[in-house]
Phi, psi and omega in degrees: 000128181263144179249125176276141178293143178287133177278149178248145172293149175295147180297129181302142181278327184209182185294327177293320175300317178300315178298320179289326174295319173299319180296318181296317179296320178292319181295320179298330177268018175067033176299147180253156171054048177296131180221119176253123183245135175269097186256008185305323184280341184241001181238144179263000186236349181203165178263324181223145170245131174246126175248137180214156181230151170241155182284345178214168177295324180295315178295318179300318179293324178294323179295312184297317178295322178295321176296311181301319181294316180298316180291324178300313178300331181269003176086017181246119181260140176291145173286334178194158175204148181207149174082009183299318185285322182288320174078005177282310178211107180257141180235127174241124181247111179254016177089277181279352179223129176239130185247129173245121176244121189244151157287134189317308182298327179289322177299316178299321181295310183280334173045058177298333180300324178287323177300321181255033184296339180278349180281133173298139175275136176268118179278128181231132176285120179306322181294329180292336181288330188300323181279358182279338182246148175290160176301145179289144175235141181272108177228148183288138177079007181280000000 
């Protein structure tokens, strides 16, 4: 049996590439209501905010962990992360990109979309996201 080497996503060139890689990883885990906001002009701490939802706390946690894993494979380490195991509201801080993954009712309660209503929404073609990550492989301990 031959083993193929795992392909890695290329290291993001800029903050938008990082945001799109996060979005692709979230999409792969079937995240709902993906929303990418360009907050660079109105925020002093990040360029992009990505909001995503899961149908359950377990799915929200899996989405956040999937994003963290994909970025790690691309050579991008988070500055901080919180809430991945609980799955109600997970936060991943990659510096120029901050990701919020919510269980849907928690997202509705905090309504970050309203808080950042002045930020332009970045329209992303879902099909374009598919090519950003290598195919998933089922491996033990991954």
